[in-house]
N, C-alpha and C positions, 0 to 999 in steps of 0.2 A: 504494500500500500504506500502511495506517495505521501510525503510529509504534508502537502497541501490538503490532501483528502482527510488526513488525520485531524488537521486543524479545523476543517469545516465541520467534521463530525463532533468535535469537542464543544461546539456552540459557544465558544469563548471569543471575546474581542481579539482581533489579530492586527498587529501593526507590522507592515512589511518594510524593512529597511534594506536598501541596496547599497552596499559598501563599495569602496574603492572608486567612487565617482569623483576623481580628482579634477576633472574638467567638465562641468555640467553642460556647457554649451556644445561640446564635442561628443559627449557620451549619452545624451538624452535619448537618442534612438535606441541605444542598448538598454536603457532603463525601461523604456516602453515595452520591451519584450516580456517584462515580469508581470504585465497585466494578464498574460496567458495563464498564470497560476490561479486566477480567480479568487484571490483572498484579499482584495483591496488595492488601494492606490499605493504604488511603490514610492517610497521617500528616498531620494538620492542623498547619500552622505559620504563623507571621507574622514575616516577616523584619523588618518595620518595628518591631514590638513585641518582637521577639526571644523569642517564645514557641514552645514545641514543638521547639526546635532540639536540646535534649538527647535527647529521644526519637528524633529523626531520626538523630543521631549514633550512639546505641546500636544502632539497627537496622542502620546501615551497618557498624559494627565487628563485629557478629554474623556478617557474611559473610566476615570476614578469615580467612585460613588459619592453621594452627598455625605459630607462630613469627613471624608478621607483626609488624612493629614492633620486633623485636629488633635491637640494634646489631650491625654486623659491621665487621671491620677492613678499611679501604680503603687499599691501598698506593699508589694512584694519586696523582700530583702534581697538585694543584689549581692551575690558572693562570688568573688573571683578566686579560682583555684590556681595558684601560681607555684612555680618551682623549677628546678633544673630538669632537663630531659630525663625521662625514664625513672622518675621517683614515685610514679603511681597516681598521678593526678586524674587521669581518665578512669582508672580503675576505681578510685574513690567515688567519682560521680556515678559510674555504673552501679555501684553498690547502693548508693543513696537512692537512686531512682528505680532500682530493681530490674534493670534491663540493660542490654549492651547498646546504649544509644551512641556512645563515643568509641572510636576505634582504639583498641588496646594492642600494643606491640612492644616487643623487647627492643626494637630499634629506636634509638633516641631521636626525638624530633618528629615522630610520626604524625602527631596532631599539629597541623600547620596553622590552622585558623582558630581564632577564638570562637567557641561554640556555646550559645546560650541555651540552657535547658530549664524550662519552667516546671516546677513541681509543687505539689501541695502536700503538706505533712502536718497531721494533727490540726487541721483547720487553718493552717498558715501557709502563705504563698512565698516561694523562694525562686530566685532565678540564679542558677549555677552557671558560672562563666568559666569554661575550660579554656586553657591557653597553651600555646607552645612554650617549651622551656627556654631559658636563657643559657647562653654559652659565653665563654670568655671572648673578648673582642679579638684577641690574637688567633682565635680558632675560627673566626668568621671568614669564610672563603667564598660564599655565594650570596647573591642578593636575597635568596630564600630565607637564609638565617637572619639577615638584617630585618627582613619583613616580620619574622617571628618575634624579634625583640620589640619592634614597634607595636605589634598586636598585643604583646604582654603588657606593655606600658599602657596602651589604650584600655585594656580590660580592667586594670587596676583603677584607672581614672573613672570608669563607668560604675565601679562597684561601691557598695556601702562598707562591706567588710572584705578583707583580703585574708585568705587562708594560705599560708606559706607551707608547702609540703617539703619535709626534710627526710632524706633516706636514713633510717635508723642505723643501718649497717655501716654506711659511709661516715655518718656523723655530720655535724654542722660545719659548713665550709665557707670559704671566702665568697663563693658564688651565692650561697644562701644569704650572706650579709648584704650583697649587692641588691638582691631581689627585695630583701626587707627594707633596704634604704629607699627603693622606689616607692614602696607603699607608705613609709614613714614621711618622706618628703611631701607626699600628696595628702597627708593628714588622714589616712585611712585607719579604721579600726583593724587590728591584726590578731589573728589566731595562728599559732604555730602547731601544725599537725605533724607529728613524728610518725611516719608510715613505716611499714615492715617491722613493727615492734615484735612480731612473733618470731622473727629470725635472730633476735638478740638474746644471748645467754644472760640470765638475770639472777640477782640475789636481792637481799633486803635493802641494799644501798643503790641499786642500779638507777632507779627513777630519780633519786635525789642527785646523784652524781651527774647524770645526763642533763638534768634540768640546770644544774650549776654551770655546766659547760655551755649550754645554750645561752644562759644569761650573761656569761662572760664574753662570748663571741659577739652576741647581739645586745651589747650593753646599752645601746642607744634606744632600744625599745623595751624598757623594763615593764611597761604596762601590758605587753602582749600576753595573751593567755596561751597555755601549752597543754596539748592533749596527745596521748600516745595511742596510736591506732594501728590497725592492719586491714588494708583493703582486701587482702587475700582471704582472711578468715572472717572479716566483718567485725573484729574486735573493737568495741567502743564507738562504732560508726553512728549508732543511734544517739549516743551522748554528744556527738558533734552538733546535732541539731539543737540540743539544749544549750550548748555553749554559744552557738550563733545567736539564739534568742536572748541569752544573757547579755552578750556584747552589744546586740542591737538595742536592747533596753537602756544600757548604759550610754550608748551613743546618742540616744534621743532624750536623755534625762535633762530636765530643766530645773535649775536651782533658783529659788526666790532671791532677789537681790539683797534683801535684808539679811537672810541667813548666810549668804556668801560673804558679805562684809563682816559679819560676826566672826566667822571662821578666820578670815584674814587678820582682823584686829587681834584676835586671840593669839594667832601665830606671831604677830609682831611683838606682843607682850612677852611671849615665851622666849623669843630670840630677837634681840635688838637688830633693827635694820642697819645696813652698812652706812658709813659716813666717810666724807672726804673733806679735809681742810675745815673741819668744824661744821660742815653741812651734812645733816642726816637725812636719809631717804624717808619720805612720808608718803604713805599710800592713802590717798584721799577717798577713793571710790572705785568699786569694781562691779561689773555686771557681766552676765553670760552672753549678752547680745553683742555680736561682733562690731556693730557700728558705734557702740558705746563701750570702749575697752577699759583697761585698767589705768586710772589716772593717778599720776605721781607728781612730786614737785620737781624732780630732776631724773630723767630716764637714764642718764649716765651712771647714776648711783644704783640702779637696779641691776646688780651683778647677776651673772648666770647662776652662781651658787645659791643666791638668795631666792631667785626665781624658782629654782628647783626645790628649795625648801618650802616655799609657798605651795607649789604644786603637790608635794608630798603630803602637806597638811590637808589640802583639799581632797586628795585621794583617800586619806585616812578617814575623812568625814563622810565622803559620798561614794567611794569605790571607784567608779569609772574604769572597771577592769576591761582590758582589751582596747581602750579608747585613748587616743592621744589628746593632750590638752595644749592648746595654743594660747599664748599670752600676747596681747597687743598693748604695748606700753605707750601711753601718751602723757605729755605734760599738761597740767591745767594752766590756763592762761593767767588766772589770778593767784599764782603761787605765793604762799606765805612761808617764811622760814620758821 
């Protein structure tokens, strides 16, 4: 059966594009030949010269239904599954959804594109974003691998929560730190999933020692949650949903301004703010809303160490497990010493 016959039987809108028409004035006679297909008016385009593409898109959009393209509110939690090649990212998703939706292979880099999988679990909606793994730059020899890195970064940016998958047998590596840095720099909530845990010989100290190693190598994300799983056996995979829900709740937690300032004032009493040349840091006001940040008398006095101290006090009071806290420091115009 010819393709044209199949399209007609499908009873779907068809847009016929004739490519490589680099010179419409000279090649229109050839374009007219495509009327013989009987599937509509041929639209001449040239992908190399980028001509005729606007007309083609106009014709495609004309077939969209009413309301197409309108934004809708999506309450699903978007979770990016990231990590080095062959650490079991696709296997984790297949276990979570209960079917082989994503290709699984022992060959590193098999999953080339980011794949979105929507799933409903215990009445809640999730979108799992599988990604290609990252490799060291000095090992990138093909455009395909560069494309995979771009897709990974893009997936992290689209996600609410990033799950960084680590190979339990290999241990946490420099590449894992690089991937974690991508999520951290973009302010994403982070869960570290140590996969293949069933292959590790364990004693009463293994979990603690492994956790300490992760905290040491990934010291810049002390807020990240850690879970030990096995995609092969399904070990603790269900608990991963519980951890995602907890981190999502922390990520969306809103603290009343008055309560937040009480915590900060108490922290300042317990540990005196830094000073320089007789001028002491004063924190006037803080709120969780980004457009009204932390107001101080001199932002240069807000040392990183004291900012980390304030952050720790806030975490002690409210948790925020798995979620980064960002401080925007502003000087108040009517500063008083």
